[in-house]
KEKOLTI-694396 format. One record per residue (C-alpha): residue in three letters; x, z, y negated. Coordinates in nm, 2 decimals. Layout:
BEGIN
rest  X  Z  Y
ALA  X  Z  Y .
...
END
This chain:
BEGIN
rest  X  Z  Y
MET  0.60  0.92  -1.16 .
THR  0.82  0.95  -0.86 .
SER  0.71  0.90  -0.50 .
PRO  0.75  1.18  -0.25 .
ASP  1.07  1.14  -0.06 .
LEU  1.00  0.96  0.27 .
PHE  1.29  1.15  0.43 .
THR  1.06  1.46  0.43 .
LEU  0.88  1.28  0.72 .
PRO  1.02  1.36  1.06 .
ALA  1.21  1.03  1.09 .
SER  1.58  1.07  1.09 .
GLU  1.81  0.89  0.85 .
ALA  1.96  0.72  1.16 .
GLU  1.62  0.59  1.27 .
LEU  1.54  0.46  0.92 .
ALA  1.88  0.30  0.90 .
THR  1.83  0.13  1.23 .
LEU  1.49  0.01  1.12 .
GLU  1.63  -0.13  0.80 .
GLU  1.90  -0.32  0.99 .
GLN  1.66  -0.46  1.25 .
LEU  1.42  -0.56  0.97 .
ARG  1.67  -0.80  0.83 .
ILE  1.77  -0.93  1.18 .
ALA  1.40  -0.99  1.26 .
VAL  1.37  -1.26  0.99 .
VAL  1.72  -1.42  0.96 .
ARG  1.73  -1.76  1.13 .
GLY  2.07  -1.90  1.03 .
ASP  1.92  -2.13  0.77 .
PRO  2.09  -2.02  0.44 .
PHE  1.80  -2.12  0.22 .
LEU  1.52  -1.97  0.44 .
ASP  1.73  -1.66  0.50 .
ASP  1.77  -1.61  0.13 .
VAL  1.40  -1.65  0.06 .
VAL  1.27  -1.43  0.35 .
THR  1.51  -1.14  0.29 .
HIS  1.46  -1.15  -0.09 .
LEU  1.23  -0.85  -0.11 .
ILE  1.39  -0.67  0.19 .
ILE  1.72  -0.66  0.00 .
ALA  1.53  -0.56  -0.32 .
GLY  1.44  -0.24  -0.14 .
GLY  1.11  -0.05  -0.10 .
LYS  0.98  0.28  0.02 .
ARG  0.92  0.15  0.38 .
ILE  0.62  0.38  0.39 .
ARG  0.44  0.20  0.67 .
PRO  0.72  0.19  0.92 .
ALA  0.81  0.54  0.83 .
LEU  0.46  0.64  0.92 .
ALA  0.50  0.47  1.26 .
LEU  0.82  0.66  1.32 .
ALA  0.66  0.99  1.21 .
SER  0.36  0.94  1.43 .
ALA  0.58  0.86  1.73 .
SER  0.79  1.17  1.67 .
LEU  0.49  1.39  1.75 .
GLY  0.59  1.32  2.12 .
GLY  0.91  1.51  2.06 .
SER  1.15  1.22  2.15 .
PRO  1.37  1.00  1.94 .
ALA  1.21  0.67  1.82 .
SER  1.21  0.41  2.10 .
THR  1.30  0.05  2.05 .
ASP  0.93  -0.03  2.08 .
THR  0.85  0.21  1.80 .
ILE  1.12  0.06  1.58 .
GLN  0.99  -0.29  1.65 .
GLY  0.63  -0.19  1.59 .
GLY  0.73  -0.05  1.25 .
ILE  0.90  -0.37  1.17 .
ALA  0.59  -0.58  1.27 .
VAL  0.38  -0.37  1.03 .
GLU  0.63  -0.40  0.75 .
LEU  0.65  -0.77  0.78 .
VAL  0.28  -0.80  0.74 .
HIS  0.31  -0.59  0.42 .
LEU  0.60  -0.80  0.29 .
ALA  0.40  -1.12  0.36 .
SER  0.11  -0.99  0.16 .
LEU  0.34  -0.93  -0.13 .
TYR  0.46  -1.29  -0.12 .
HIS  0.11  -1.41  -0.12 .
ASP  -0.02  -1.16  -0.37 .
ASP  0.24  -1.27  -0.62 .
VAL  0.14  -1.63  -0.59 .
MET  -0.23  -1.53  -0.65 .
ASP  -0.14  -1.31  -0.94 .
GLU  0.12  -1.55  -1.09 .
ALA  0.35  -1.25  -1.10 .
LEU  0.70  -1.29  -1.23 .
ILE  0.86  -0.96  -1.12 .
ARG  0.84  -0.76  -0.80 .
ARG  1.05  -0.45  -0.73 .
GLN  1.24  -0.51  -1.05 .
VAL  1.37  -0.85  -0.94 .
PRO  1.22  -1.20  -0.99 .
SER  0.93  -1.26  -0.76 .
VAL  0.97  -1.52  -0.48 .
ASN  0.73  -1.76  -0.65 .
ALA  0.90  -1.72  -0.98 .
ARG  1.24  -1.80  -0.83 .
TRP  1.15  -2.07  -0.57 .
GLY  0.80  -2.18  -0.66 .
ASN  0.45  -2.12  -0.51 .
LEU  0.48  -2.35  -0.21 .
VAL  0.80  -2.18  -0.08 .
ALA  0.65  -1.84  -0.14 .
ILE  0.33  -1.92  0.05 .
VAL  0.52  -2.07  0.35 .
ALA  0.77  -1.79  0.35 .
GLY  0.49  -1.54  0.36 .
ASP  0.34  -1.73  0.65 .
PHE  0.68  -1.72  0.83 .
LEU  0.69  -1.34  0.79 .
LEU  0.34  -1.32  0.94 .
ALA  0.44  -1.54  1.23 .
ARG  0.74  -1.32  1.30 .
SER  0.52  -1.01  1.28 .
ALA  0.28  -1.16  1.53 .
GLU  0.56  -1.26  1.77 .
ILE  0.71  -0.90  1.76 .
ALA  0.37  -0.74  1.81 .
ALA  0.29  -0.97  2.10 .
SER  0.62  -0.87  2.27 .
LEU  0.49  -0.51  2.26 .
GLY  0.18  -0.59  2.47 .
ALA  -0.16  -0.74  2.43 .
GLU  -0.32  -0.42  2.29 .
ILE  -0.07  -0.39  2.00 .
GLY  -0.08  -0.77  1.95 .
GLY  -0.46  -0.76  1.92 .
LEU  -0.45  -0.45  1.69 .
LEU  -0.22  -0.63  1.45 .
ALA  -0.43  -0.94  1.45 .
ALA  -0.75  -0.73  1.38 .
THR  -0.56  -0.55  1.10 .
LEU  -0.46  -0.88  0.94 .
ALA  -0.83  -0.99  0.95 .
ARG  -0.92  -0.67  0.77 .
LEU  -0.65  -0.73  0.51 .
CYS  -0.79  -1.08  0.44 .
GLN  -1.14  -0.94  0.43 .
GLY  -1.05  -0.68  0.17 .
GLN  -0.86  -0.94  -0.04 .
ILE  -1.15  -1.18  -0.03 .
ALA  -1.39  -0.90  -0.13 .
GLU  -1.16  -0.81  -0.42 .
THR  -1.13  -1.17  -0.53 .
ARG  -1.50  -1.22  -0.53 .
SER  -1.55  -0.92  -0.75 .
SER  -1.30  -1.05  -1.02 .
PHE  -1.43  -1.00  -1.37 .
GLN  -1.74  -0.83  -1.24 .
ILE  -1.82  -0.54  -1.46 .
GLY  -2.10  -0.45  -1.22 .
ARG  -1.85  -0.39  -0.93 .
THR  -1.96  -0.07  -0.76 .
GLU  -1.74  0.22  -0.65 .
ASP  -1.85  0.16  -0.29 .
ASP  -1.74  -0.20  -0.32 .
TYR  -1.40  -0.08  -0.45 .
LEU  -1.35  0.18  -0.17 .
ARG  -1.45  -0.07  0.10 .
SER  -1.20  -0.32  -0.04 .
ILE  -0.91  -0.08  -0.05 .
SER  -0.99  0.05  0.29 .
ASP  -0.95  -0.30  0.43 .
LYS  -0.66  -0.42  0.22 .
THR  -0.45  -0.10  0.21 .
SER  -0.57  0.17  0.44 .
SER  -0.60  -0.06  0.74 .
LEU  -0.23  -0.13  0.76 .
MET  -0.14  0.24  0.70 .
ALA  -0.37  0.33  0.99 .
THR  -0.22  0.06  1.21 .
ALA  0.13  0.19  1.14 .
CYS  0.03  0.54  1.26 .
ARG  -0.15  0.39  1.56 .
ILE  0.13  0.17  1.67 .
GLY  0.38  0.46  1.64 .
SER  0.16  0.69  1.84 .
MET  0.08  0.42  2.10 .
THR  0.45  0.32  2.15 .
ALA  0.52  0.69  2.20 .
HIS  0.25  0.71  2.46 .
LEU  0.06  1.00  2.30 .
PRO  -0.28  1.12  2.43 .
SER  -0.58  0.92  2.30 .
GLU  -0.71  1.21  2.09 .
GLU  -0.37  1.23  1.91 .
ILE  -0.37  0.85  1.85 .
GLU  -0.72  0.87  1.70 .
ALA  -0.63  1.16  1.48 .
LEU  -0.32  0.99  1.34 .
THR  -0.51  0.67  1.29 .
ALA  -0.78  0.86  1.09 .
PHE  -0.50  1.02  0.89 .
GLY  -0.36  0.67  0.80 .
GLU  -0.70  0.55  0.69 .
CYS  -0.75  0.84  0.45 .
PHE  -0.39  0.85  0.33 .
GLY  -0.41  0.48  0.25 .
VAL  -0.70  0.55  0.01 .
VAL  -0.49  0.82  -0.17 .
PHE  -0.20  0.58  -0.19 .
GLN  -0.40  0.29  -0.34 .
ILE  -0.59  0.51  -0.59 .
ARG  -0.25  0.64  -0.71 .
ASP  -0.12  0.28  -0.74 .
ASP  -0.43  0.18  -0.94 .
VAL  -0.39  0.47  -1.17 .
ARG  -0.02  0.39  -1.21 .
ASP  -0.12  0.03  -1.31 .
VAL  -0.30  0.19  -1.61 .
LEU  -0.05  0.47  -1.70 .
ALA  0.30  0.36  -1.60 .
SER  0.56  0.16  -1.78 .
GLU  0.71  -0.17  -1.66 .
GLN  1.03  0.01  -1.56 .
GLU  0.84  0.26  -1.35 .
LEU  0.62  0.00  -1.18 .
GLY  0.88  -0.28  -1.13 .
LYS  0.62  -0.52  -1.27 .
ILE  0.41  -0.56  -1.59 .
PRO  0.15  -0.27  -1.62 .
GLY  -0.22  -0.35  -1.66 .
GLN  -0.19  -0.66  -1.43 .
ASP  -0.51  -0.57  -1.25 .
LEU  -0.70  -0.55  -1.59 .
ALA  -0.56  -0.88  -1.70 .
GLU  -0.68  -1.05  -1.37 .
GLY  -1.02  -0.89  -1.38 .
ILE  -0.96  -0.65  -1.09 .
TYR  -1.16  -0.35  -1.19 .
THR  -1.02  -0.05  -1.00 .
LEU  -1.15  0.31  -0.97 .
PRO  -1.02  0.43  -1.31 .
VAL  -1.17  0.13  -1.48 .
LEU  -1.51  0.18  -1.31 .
ARG  -1.52  0.55  -1.39 .
ALA  -1.42  0.47  -1.75 .
LEU  -1.71  0.23  -1.78 .
GLY  -1.94  0.52  -1.71 .
ASP  -1.79  0.73  -1.99 .
PRO  -2.01  0.71  -2.30 .
GLY  -1.72  0.77  -2.52 .
VAL  -1.55  0.44  -2.44 .
ALA  -1.80  0.24  -2.23 .
GLN  -1.93  0.02  -2.50 .
GLU  -1.60  -0.09  -2.64 .
LEU  -1.45  -0.13  -2.29 .
ARG  -1.74  -0.34  -2.18 .
GLY  -1.68  -0.56  -2.48 .
LEU  -1.33  -0.64  -2.36 .
LEU  -1.39  -0.68  -1.99 .
GLY  -1.56  -0.96  -1.80 .
ARG  -1.30  -1.22  -1.90 .
PRO  -0.93  -1.28  -1.89 .
LEU  -0.74  -1.06  -2.14 .
SER  -0.44  -1.13  -2.36 .
PRO  -0.15  -0.89  -2.34 .
ALA  -0.26  -0.72  -2.66 .
GLU  -0.61  -0.68  -2.52 .
VAL  -0.48  -0.53  -2.20 .
GLU  -0.30  -0.26  -2.40 .
VAL  -0.63  -0.19  -2.59 .
ALA  -0.81  -0.16  -2.26 .
ARG  -0.54  0.06  -2.11 .
GLY  -0.57  0.29  -2.41 .
LEU  -0.95  0.32  -2.37 .
ILE  -0.92  0.41  -2.00 .
MET  -0.66  0.67  -2.08 .
ALA  -0.89  0.82  -2.34 .
SER  -1.18  0.83  -2.10 .
ASN  -1.25  1.05  -1.80 .
GLY  -1.16  0.76  -1.57 .
ILE  -0.82  0.90  -1.48 .
SER  -0.93  1.25  -1.40 .
ALA  -1.23  1.13  -1.21 .
SER  -1.00  0.91  -1.00 .
VAL  -0.78  1.21  -0.92 .
SER  -1.09  1.39  -0.79 .
VAL  -1.17  1.11  -0.55 .
ALA  -0.81  1.10  -0.43 .
ARG  -0.81  1.47  -0.38 .
GLN  -1.11  1.44  -0.14 .
TYR  -0.93  1.18  0.06 .
ALA  -0.61  1.38  0.07 .
GLU  -0.81  1.68  0.21 .
ASP  -0.97  1.44  0.46 .
ALA  -0.63  1.32  0.57 .
ALA  -0.52  1.68  0.62 .
THR  -0.83  1.76  0.82 .
ALA  -0.78  1.46  1.05 .
VAL  -0.45  1.59  1.18 .
GLN  -0.54  1.96  1.20 .
LEU  -0.62  1.93  1.57 .
LEU  -0.26  1.83  1.63 .
GLY  -0.14  2.19  1.55 .
ASP  0.09  2.31  1.27 .
GLY  0.42  2.16  1.38 .
PRO  0.67  1.98  1.16 .
VAL  0.51  1.64  1.20 .
VAL  0.17  1.76  1.09 .
LYS  0.32  1.96  0.80 .
SER  0.52  1.66  0.69 .
LEU  0.23  1.42  0.70 .
THR  0.01  1.66  0.51 .
ALA  0.28  1.72  0.26 .
LEU  0.32  1.35  0.20 .
SER  -0.05  1.30  0.14 .
PHE  -0.07  1.60  -0.10 .
GLY  0.26  1.50  -0.25 .
LEU  0.11  1.17  -0.36 .
LEU  -0.19  1.36  -0.50 .
GLU  0.03  1.61  -0.69 .
ASP  0.22  1.32  -0.84 .
LEU  -0.10  1.16  -0.95 .
GLU  -0.22  1.49  -1.10 .
ARG  0.10  1.53  -1.29 .
SER  0.06  1.19  -1.44 .
ALA  -0.30  1.26  -1.53 .
SER  -0.22  1.59  -1.69 .
SER  0.04  1.43  -1.91 .
LEU  -0.24  1.25  -2.10 .
ALA  -0.37  1.59  -2.22 .
HIS  -0.04  1.67  -2.39 .
END
């Protein structure tokens, strides 16, 4: 289960290296303790998919990434990093990116305040790019919170609908992907129709990305995930493969008997096995395929140049990776 290489996007290694350097600079304040905490996950690595989308979108204009585009990508990535700090507190997670989570190392209070610090720095950077981008990032943060609240309210609800799930992931995942594309295209001063097309791509791509993550939570190992698999199941977050498995007569009754309450590690493994034995994985792949096709359609009007080809390849690359994982269950 390997992610498509981000360097297939039209963002040069030099631009990505500059972004990585500036990302650290953006949060370092000269306080050794604070600097250690807020750079913890930056140093641990990550795909940097959101700022890479900003760089790729800006590159449609044909010029190297501007300082504003780099800073816009950083603002988006800081929101994402802050969400990880907060998510790990909510989930009581111990591992993130194969290192101890911030809350596990320094405690919940430090993790929450450090996440707030990252959000504050993101807002400061976005505001420096102008009122429109500052407002866009604020509205995106509101969507992220709305999606998280909706997901939290649905915890342990076997009756959660697929529409509820899709609305939640649209807000908590797709919104930031779309904003990354939009900020990249805005800082490159692209025409409005191109900005809208890239934003629509980000929305659809984000759904593919999240469905893949949710399937991986069922299928992947701890080493592949960088965290304990089945975490969503344990916490009562019933994602698309779970919801589709609950509709499979072959496993529905037994799976329903497990869900609706917190699960022990052994019960999580039983539930994962039931979902793998159901049509939940293949059905989730089908939904992801539709969104990947919608993402490709969104950027068709931008022509068939390298940017469009790279974005389309990234979306279908995630889908193909998901399909490979699903097909392994049949062997």
